[in-house]
C-alpha positions as CSV (number, residue, x, y, z in Angstrom):
1,M,0.5,-18.5,7.3
2,K,-2.6,-16.3,7.0
3,T,-5.1,-16.4,4.1
4,L,-6.6,-13.2,2.7
5,I,-9.7,-13.4,0.6
6,L,-10.1,-10.2,-1.4
7,A,-13.9,-9.4,-1.6
8,A,-14.0,-5.6,-1.7
9,G,-14.7,-5.2,-5.4
10,Y,-17.8,-3.5,-6.7
11,G,-18.6,-6.0,-9.5
12,T,-19.2,-3.5,-12.3
13,R,-19.0,-6.1,-15.1
14,L,-22.0,-8.0,-13.8
15,N,-24.4,-5.0,-14.1
16,E,-27.6,-5.3,-12.2
17,L,-26.6,-8.6,-10.5
18,T,-24.1,-6.7,-8.4
19,K,-25.6,-3.3,-8.2
20,D,-26.5,-4.0,-4.5
21,K,-24.8,-7.3,-3.9
22,S,-21.1,-8.4,-3.9
23,K,-20.4,-10.9,-6.7
24,C,-18.6,-13.0,-4.0
25,L,-22.1,-13.6,-2.5
26,L,-23.7,-14.6,-5.8
27,K,-24.9,-18.2,-5.6
28,I,-23.5,-21.0,-7.8
29,N,-25.9,-23.9,-7.6
30,E,-27.4,-22.5,-4.3
31,K,-24.0,-21.9,-2.6
32,P,-22.3,-18.4,-2.5
33,V,-19.0,-18.1,-4.5
34,I,-17.0,-17.2,-1.4
35,E,-18.4,-20.2,0.5
36,R,-17.1,-22.5,-2.2
37,I,-13.6,-20.9,-1.8
38,I,-13.7,-21.4,2.0
39,D,-14.6,-25.1,1.4
40,K,-11.1,-25.4,-0.2
41,L,-9.4,-23.7,2.8
42,N,-10.1,-25.9,5.8
43,F,-7.7,-25.4,8.7
44,H,-6.5,-22.1,7.5
45,D,-6.4,-18.7,9.3
46,I,-8.8,-16.8,7.0
47,W,-9.5,-13.1,6.7
48,I,-12.2,-11.8,4.4
49,L,-11.7,-8.2,3.3
50,T,-14.8,-6.5,1.9
51,N,-15.9,-2.9,1.8
52,N,-18.4,-0.8,3.8
53,K,-21.1,-1.0,1.1
54,F,-21.3,-4.8,1.3
55,Y,-20.1,-5.3,4.8
56,D,-23.6,-5.9,6.3
57,D,-24.5,-8.4,3.6
58,F,-21.2,-10.3,4.4
59,Q,-22.0,-10.1,8.1
60,R,-25.4,-11.7,7.6
61,W,-23.9,-14.4,5.4
62,F,-21.1,-14.9,7.9
63,N,-23.4,-15.3,10.8
64,S,-25.6,-17.9,9.0
65,L,-22.5,-19.8,7.9
66,F,-21.8,-21.1,11.3
67,I,-25.4,-22.0,12.0
68,S,-25.9,-24.1,8.9
69,R,-22.7,-26.2,8.9
70,P,-19.5,-27.0,10.7
71,I,-16.5,-24.9,9.8
72,N,-12.9,-26.1,10.3
73,S,-11.3,-22.7,9.7
74,D,-10.8,-19.7,11.8
75,I,-12.6,-17.0,9.7
76,R,-12.8,-13.3,10.3
77,L,-14.4,-10.4,8.4
78,I,-13.0,-6.9,8.0
79,S,-13.7,-3.8,5.8
80,D,-11.3,-1.7,3.8
81,E,-13.6,1.3,4.8
82,T,-14.5,2.3,1.3
83,E,-18.1,2.9,0.3
84,T,-18.1,3.7,-3.4
85,I,-16.4,2.5,-6.6
86,E,-14.7,5.9,-7.0
87,K,-12.9,5.4,-3.6
88,R,-12.1,1.7,-4.0
89,L,-8.5,0.7,-3.1
90,G,-8.2,-2.0,-5.7
91,A,-6.8,-5.5,-5.2
92,V,-3.2,-4.3,-4.6
93,G,-4.4,-1.5,-2.4
94,D,-6.5,-3.8,-0.4
95,M,-3.6,-6.2,0.2
96,H,-1.5,-3.3,1.2
97,F,-4.3,-2.1,3.6
98,F,-4.4,-5.6,5.2
99,T,-0.7,-6.0,5.6
100,G,-0.5,-2.6,7.2
101,L,-2.8,-3.7,10.0
102,R,0.0,-4.8,12.3
103,T,-2.4,-6.0,15.0
104,L,-3.7,-8.6,12.5
105,Y,-0.7,-9.5,10.4
106,N,3.1,-9.3,10.8
107,P,4.7,-9.4,7.3
108,K,8.2,-9.9,8.8
109,E,7.2,-13.3,10.2
110,E,4.4,-14.7,7.9
111,D,4.0,-15.6,4.3
112,L,0.6,-14.7,2.9
113,L,-1.9,-16.7,0.8
114,V,-4.1,-14.3,-1.3
115,I,-7.2,-15.4,-3.1
116,G,-9.7,-13.4,-5.1
117,G,-13.2,-13.8,-3.8
118,D,-14.5,-14.3,-7.3
119,N,-12.0,-17.0,-8.1
120,L,-13.3,-20.6,-8.2
121,F,-10.7,-23.4,-8.5
122,E,-10.8,-27.1,-8.2
123,F,-7.1,-27.9,-7.6
124,D,-6.0,-28.9,-4.1
125,I,-4.9,-25.8,-2.2
126,E,-2.5,-27.9,0.0
127,D,-0.6,-28.9,-3.1
128,F,-0.2,-25.3,-4.1
129,I,1.0,-24.4,-0.6
130,K,3.5,-27.2,-0.6
131,Y,4.8,-26.3,-4.1
132,S,5.2,-22.6,-3.1
133,K,6.8,-23.3,0.3
134,D,10.0,-21.4,-0.3
135,K,8.9,-19.1,-3.1
136,T,6.5,-16.5,-4.2
137,C,4.0,-18.2,-6.6
138,V,0.9,-17.7,-8.7
139,A,-1.5,-20.4,-9.8
140,L,-1.6,-20.6,-13.6
141,Y,-4.2,-22.2,-15.9
142,N,-4.1,-22.9,-19.6
143,I,-7.2,-21.4,-21.0
144,K,-6.4,-22.8,-24.5
145,N,-8.0,-19.9,-26.3
146,L,-6.1,-16.8,-27.4
147,E,-9.3,-14.7,-27.6
148,K,-10.2,-15.5,-24.0
149,A,-6.6,-15.0,-22.9
150,K,-6.9,-11.3,-23.8
151,R,-9.1,-10.9,-20.7
152,F,-6.4,-12.1,-18.3
153,G,-2.8,-11.7,-17.3
154,V,-0.9,-13.9,-19.8
155,V,2.3,-15.6,-18.6
156,E,5.3,-17.3,-20.1
157,I,7.4,-19.7,-18.0
158,D,10.6,-21.7,-18.4
159,D,11.0,-25.4,-17.7
160,K,11.4,-24.8,-14.0
161,K,8.1,-22.8,-14.0
162,K,9.9,-19.5,-13.4
163,I,7.9,-16.6,-14.8
164,L,9.8,-15.1,-17.8
165,N,7.1,-12.7,-19.0
166,F,3.8,-11.4,-17.7
167,E,1.5,-9.2,-19.8
168,E,-1.8,-7.9,-18.4
169,K,-4.7,-8.2,-20.8
170,P,-2.6,-8.1,-24.0
171,N,-4.1,-7.5,-27.5
172,N,-1.9,-10.2,-28.9
173,P,-1.3,-12.9,-26.3
174,K,1.9,-14.8,-26.6
175,S,0.5,-17.9,-24.9
176,T,-2.8,-19.2,-23.4
177,L,-1.4,-19.7,-20.0
178,V,-3.1,-17.2,-17.7
179,S,-2.8,-16.0,-14.1
180,T,-5.5,-16.8,-11.7
181,A,-6.4,-14.9,-8.5
182,C,-4.5,-17.3,-6.3
183,Y,-1.1,-16.2,-4.9
184,K,1.4,-17.1,-2.2
185,F,3.7,-14.3,-1.3
186,K,6.9,-14.7,0.7
187,S,7.0,-12.4,3.7
188,E,9.9,-10.3,2.4
189,D,7.9,-9.5,-0.8
190,I,5.2,-7.9,1.3
191,T,7.6,-6.3,3.8
192,Y,9.7,-4.5,1.1
193,Y,8.5,-4.9,-2.5
194,L,4.8,-4.3,-1.9
195,N,5.5,-1.0,-0.2
196,R,8.0,0.0,-2.9
197,Y,5.5,-0.9,-5.7
198,I,2.7,1.2,-4.0
199,K,5.0,4.2,-3.9
200,Q,6.1,3.9,-7.5
201,N,2.9,2.9,-9.3
202,N,-0.7,3.8,-9.6
203,H,-1.7,0.2,-10.7
204,K,-3.5,-0.7,-7.5
205,D,-6.5,-2.5,-9.0
206,N,-4.9,-5.6,-10.4
207,L,-2.5,-8.0,-8.5
208,G,-1.2,-9.2,-11.9
209,N,0.6,-5.9,-12.3
210,F,2.3,-6.5,-9.0
211,I,3.3,-10.0,-10.1
212,K,4.8,-8.6,-13.3
213,Y,6.7,-6.0,-11.2
214,L,8.0,-8.7,-8.9
215,S,9.0,-11.1,-11.7
216,E,11.2,-8.5,-13.3
217,I,13.1,-8.0,-10.1
218,K,13.3,-11.5,-8.6
219,S,12.2,-15.1,-9.2
220,V,8.5,-15.7,-9.2
221,Y,7.1,-19.1,-10.0
222,G,4.0,-20.5,-11.6
223,Y,2.0,-23.5,-10.3
224,V,0.3,-24.9,-13.4
225,F,-2.9,-26.8,-12.7
226,K,-5.3,-28.7,-15.0
227,E,-8.3,-28.8,-12.8
228,K,-11.4,-26.6,-13.5
229,W,-11.2,-22.9,-12.9
230,F,-13.7,-20.0,-13.2
231,D,-13.2,-16.3,-12.9
232,I,-16.6,-15.0,-11.9
233,G,-16.3,-11.6,-13.6
234,T,-18.8,-11.8,-16.4
235,I,-22.3,-13.1,-17.1
236,E,-20.8,-15.7,-19.4
237,S,-18.4,-17.1,-16.7
238,L,-21.2,-17.1,-14.1
239,K,-23.4,-19.2,-16.4
240,E,-20.5,-21.6,-17.2
241,A,-19.8,-22.1,-13.5
242,E,-23.5,-22.6,-12.7
243,K,-23.7,-25.3,-15.4
244,Y,-20.5,-27.0,-14.2
245,Y,-21.4,-27.2,-10.5
246,K,-25.0,-28.3,-11.2
247,N,-23.7,-31.2,-13.2
248,L,-21.0,-32.0,-10.7
249,E,-23.3,-31.9,-7.6
250,R,-26.6,-33.4,-8.8
């Protein structure tokens, strides 16, 4: 199974911090966000998908990574070939771009682990993979705050963790259980349903919309974790993560 880290966003919500720098390369307690994700993915076949604007920055970080420390994963860097926010493919578009590169990935044979490059999590990724072995699955976190839940995809599940309802950034959340940017897709969902979704929808920027689409057609499950999680999308969340990891690693 391959792992795709989505790092082709343009970080508009972080203003000047990401004007000329990918938010995935912002440092949290002296370590880039994407490097913290890779630390969780030892022994996985990893592909990092960025854009042309930030590709050189990623290449410099990528080159220094192997000089500064041992890496147990096979990691490769590619670009989605976009250069401006107006031409961005979006998260779903980027996943579709990657799965269309048949020389890199064969969706008929392989499931795919997809992780947002601004998504910091403290659960054991191996537990997530084992849980989702025979199913399409998304990692879920109880944010315990209805106001904060409005910023995310809000999920309702049954006692078997099957997704019953998924609502992207609702004005009136029905729960505080939210979708994180950590997904495991069965190969057939990429082979057939992703292509069909792309043809039928213009919602290419958020993978949550694809999860909603899938859950209305077939069984999609949630992996509910209690460990710490940060979506590095705002100044507030960036500061919260900085404070957490400084206390954890001092």
